[in-house]
C-alpha angles and dihedrals in degrees: 000000000000091000092051091052091048092049090049091051092051091049092051090048092050093050091047091053092049093049091046093059123084090253109085125196089219097089089054095046101044120096120268116258112266117258113226115236123192116266113272088230093064124095106209130204106254093245091049091048092051093049093046090050091053093049093045089053091052092049091050090051093048103028095162096051111102090204092059092056092039092050090052088051090054090055091050092047094047090055095042098251092141103171092051090045091052093050093046092049090049089059091047091051092047090055095040107023094171097055106110094197096059090042093052093049091045087058092047093050092044090055093046090050089058105261100120096164093050092049092049092052091051093048094049090054093046093048091051092050095042106034093160096055105103094191091055092047092051093050089050091050092052092048091050091051089054090048093050096245094132100163091050089047090052090055091050093051091048087056089052090053092048091053099036107025094155094063128074098224097088094046092049092050092045090052090053092049092049092049090054088055091051095249099130099162092055090043091053091052092054094043093049087057090051096051092043088057094043115018091184094055096116097183090058091050091052092050090047088054089055091050092050091048091056089047090056095249098130100168093052089043092055092048094051093045090052088054090052098059112139090009119185129184116254120213132208112250119254131197093281101041096098092051091051090052092048091055095051098109103146116108097262091050092048092052090049093049091047088054090052090052091050092049089050091053096252106121092157091066090045091053091050092051096043094045088061090048091049091054091058096035105034093156096050108111093197091057091047093050094047092048090049091052091051091049091050089054087056091048091245090139101160093055091046092051092051091051093048092051088052090050090051090052092050096048121002092183096071110108090193091066091057091046090055091046087054089053090049092052092049091051090047091053096250105125096165090055089044090056091050091052091046090052089050089053091050091050087060097040109020097179102035110125095218093053090049091048092051089054091049091051094051094046089051090051089052091051095246092134103168091050090046091052090051091053091048092048089054089047091056092045087058095040116015091183096064099118094186090059091051092049094046090047088053091052093051093046089050090053088051089050091242090137102167092052090045092052091051090054093047093049092050090051090053092047089057095040117016089193095060101133098188091053093054089049089049092052090050092053094047093049090049097051090045092055100255101125097166092054089047093053092046092052090047090051090054090048090050091058089056098047111004095173099048110124093230090063093062092043095051092042090058091046093051093046097045095050121072 
């Protein structure tokens, strides 16, 4: 009996000493953080399901690592599973409360899940703690606009401009905040800066149209609003943006990423991505068309043609299939067939700018210049921002010796896209034939910086040097 009491006393003493130290047994005894699984009601894309399963397994293996829960949240966010993203980020923040990345994305997911007040509270705290983070300040500004705190939103967007003056996001947000305060002239000034920096920023164009309307400038307002069709807000990247993009594996995300590869001049990567999508979605006409476009960029014309014929069999109503067939025929040196396909596209979408442009291209290739100019004029009436239509119009007007009109088209193309190589070449040619050699050489020098190895650069250089 004595030994048992002594042993009990020693055990109590040992436990007391352990608990008295700075190392507590509590972290080892408490339950592991819950791992967020997708809702049973969701039907996931197979690629999304596979990626989620891998990240869930990692989080279950390392339940006390904030990065494991946060990484799972990034997968959910990338594939628009906002409730699951919010709950995963909440676990990451609980485990690493000082990590600004997890906190920012928790706020983003909270807002997308419908809790605007909760997201605003989180963003206000973050913005106070990280005043130099432009991405945080922009997200705060947008949340404040939604909440109706326009003066506070204005201050947030001015902080964005101060920290990221070379990007249009702060100016676009500031213009919106000023419009909400009925200050259209100031708004227009900010929004003009935004569209000058990024001519394809549709949301800024739409807001600028609203500002012009309030300033009683209806023609300019209508033009800017037309440029803002299907506008969506653009956000500054943060430290986790690239990882979110990498995890976007659902079909919509893959099509978007493939488009980004094509725009960046990397059709090989687009083909790799779209081939995977085609294997899992062989009946999807959008996937087939996008893959065919990427193959055409790689000059793999036979493969592209077979895919487009399959797309036409699956859905003969898609004008985009006929547009791509027109491109195929042009690449194959069959302009008459290209025109027939362009007309088929127009029959399915009579007012679509791209269908009109395709017709203009093919007519130009066939030497039917007045008809081509009519098609291009209608293209630009539907979409005044289509730089290729301005540049091609300039080329055709130059061939018709309508030099002043051609120069106007080239300058408009360069206003919309300062890197428009054909327009700089066109300006050089016009200046030369009109007896302005110094202007011609200056335009050629600008063109050389855009495409130094293009054959036309060497040809025009010799022409300009050999002539007096």
